[in-house]
C-alpha positions as CSV (number, residue, x, y, z in Angstrom):
1,M,3.2,7.1,-25.7
2,K,3.6,6.8,-21.9
3,K,4.0,3.4,-20.3
4,T,1.3,2.4,-17.8
5,I,2.5,0.2,-15.0
6,S,0.0,-1.9,-13.1
7,V,0.9,-2.2,-9.4
8,V,-0.8,-3.4,-6.2
9,G,-0.5,-2.2,-2.6
10,A,-1.5,-3.9,0.7
11,I,-3.3,-2.0,3.4
12,I,-2.2,-4.2,6.3
13,Q,-4.0,-3.6,9.5
14,D,-2.9,-5.0,12.9
15,D,-5.1,-6.0,15.8
16,S,-5.2,-2.5,17.2
17,G,-6.4,-1.1,13.9
18,S,-3.0,0.5,12.9
19,I,-1.9,0.5,9.3
20,L,1.5,-0.6,8.0
21,C,3.2,2.3,6.1
22,A,6.4,1.8,4.1
23,L,9.0,4.6,3.4
24,R,10.5,4.3,-0.1
25,S,14.3,4.2,0.1
26,A,16.7,6.6,-1.6
27,E,17.4,4.0,-4.3
28,M,13.8,3.6,-5.3
29,S,11.9,5.8,-7.7
30,L,9.9,8.4,-5.8
31,P,12.4,8.2,-2.9
32,N,11.4,9.2,0.7
33,L,7.7,9.1,0.0
34,W,5.4,6.8,2.0
35,E,3.4,4.0,0.3
36,F,1.4,0.9,1.0
37,P,3.8,-2.0,0.4
38,G,3.4,-4.0,-2.8
39,G,4.7,-4.1,-6.3
40,K,4.4,-4.6,-10.0
41,I,1.9,-7.1,-11.5
42,E,3.7,-9.6,-13.8
43,E,2.1,-10.6,-17.0
44,G,-0.5,-13.3,-16.5
45,E,-0.5,-12.7,-12.7
46,Q,-3.7,-12.0,-10.7
47,P,-3.4,-8.8,-8.5
48,E,-4.0,-10.8,-5.3
49,D,-1.3,-13.3,-6.2
50,T,1.1,-10.4,-7.0
51,L,0.4,-8.9,-3.6
52,R,1.1,-12.1,-1.7
53,R,4.4,-12.6,-3.7
54,E,5.5,-9.0,-3.3
55,I,4.8,-8.9,0.5
56,Q,6.7,-12.1,0.9
57,E,9.7,-10.7,-1.1
58,E,9.6,-7.2,0.5
59,L,8.5,-7.8,4.1
60,C,9.3,-11.5,4.6
61,C,5.8,-12.3,5.8
62,D,2.6,-14.0,4.4
63,I,-0.7,-12.2,4.0
64,D,-4.3,-13.0,3.4
65,V,-5.7,-10.6,0.7
66,S,-9.3,-9.4,1.1
67,T,-11.3,-6.6,-0.4
68,L,-10.3,-4.0,-3.0
69,V,-10.1,-0.5,-1.3
70,E,-9.2,1.8,-4.2
71,D,-8.3,1.6,-7.9
72,T,-6.3,4.7,-8.9
73,T,-4.5,5.9,-12.0
74,H,-1.9,8.6,-11.6
75,D,0.2,10.3,-14.2
76,Y,3.8,10.9,-12.9
77,G,4.9,12.6,-16.1
78,N,7.3,10.0,-17.5
79,F,5.0,7.1,-16.7
80,I,1.5,6.3,-15.5
81,I,0.8,4.1,-12.5
82,N,-2.4,2.1,-12.1
83,L,-2.5,1.2,-8.3
84,R,-5.0,-1.2,-6.8
85,T,-4.9,-1.3,-3.0
86,Y,-6.4,-4.2,-1.0
87,H,-7.1,-4.8,2.6
88,A,-4.8,-7.5,3.9
89,N,-3.8,-9.3,7.1
90,I,-0.6,-10.9,8.1
91,I,-1.0,-14.6,8.6
92,A,2.7,-15.6,9.2
93,G,5.8,-13.7,10.1
94,E,6.6,-10.1,11.2
95,P,7.3,-7.3,8.6
96,I,10.9,-6.6,8.0
97,A,12.0,-3.6,5.9
98,S,14.2,-5.4,3.3
99,E,13.7,-2.9,0.5
100,H,12.1,0.1,2.2
101,A,14.0,2.7,4.3
102,A,11.5,2.2,7.2
103,L,8.2,0.7,8.3
104,L,5.7,2.4,10.6
105,W,2.4,1.3,12.1
106,L,0.0,4.3,12.4
107,P,-3.6,4.6,13.4
108,V,-5.9,5.6,10.5
109,S,-6.4,9.0,12.1
110,S,-2.6,9.8,11.7
111,L,-2.1,8.6,8.1
112,Q,-2.4,12.0,6.7
113,S,0.6,13.2,8.8
114,L,2.9,11.4,6.3
115,V,4.0,12.5,2.8
116,W,2.5,9.9,0.6
117,A,3.4,8.9,-3.0
118,P,0.6,10.6,-5.1
119,A,-1.0,7.3,-6.3
120,D,-1.4,6.2,-2.7
121,I,-3.2,9.3,-1.6
122,P,-6.8,8.3,-2.7
123,A,-6.6,5.1,-0.7
124,V,-5.4,7.1,2.4
125,E,-8.3,9.5,1.9
126,K,-10.8,6.7,1.6
127,L,-9.5,5.0,4.8
128,V,-9.7,8.3,6.7
129,Q,-13.2,9.0,5.3
130,N,-14.5,5.5,6.2
131,Q,-13.2,5.9,9.7
132,L,-14.9,9.2,10.1
133,E,-18.2,7.7,8.8
134,V,-18.0,4.8,11.2
135,A,-17.2,7.2,14.1
136,S,-20.2,9.4,13.3
137,V,-22.5,6.4,13.4
138,L,-21.2,5.2,16.9
């Protein structure tokens, strides 16, 4: 039986509307793919608490977690990932890539130019679709 790992990711947006993207390092599983920063939910931990803890550990900043964007399950072959992504805002500090190979701020319209980890793709697609829907109303 495959192990299912529950993880969370933060869709952090700056004042200009750009999204923080994190490049997985060569030492991580799924190396050199882009993702929304976050991590594994520990037993008994709420997803929002995990996200605050992981962002503090990985990026050395504090965030405010808001709404759920996407809840995706992806089978990677050896394991299954359940990824919940949330909108979040930085409330203290500046992101520092302590575990990732690189960090990049991109406008939503450019997100699909990166090679994303498969579990993150539905959230990317939802962000792009939401932006297109808002643009068509304006």
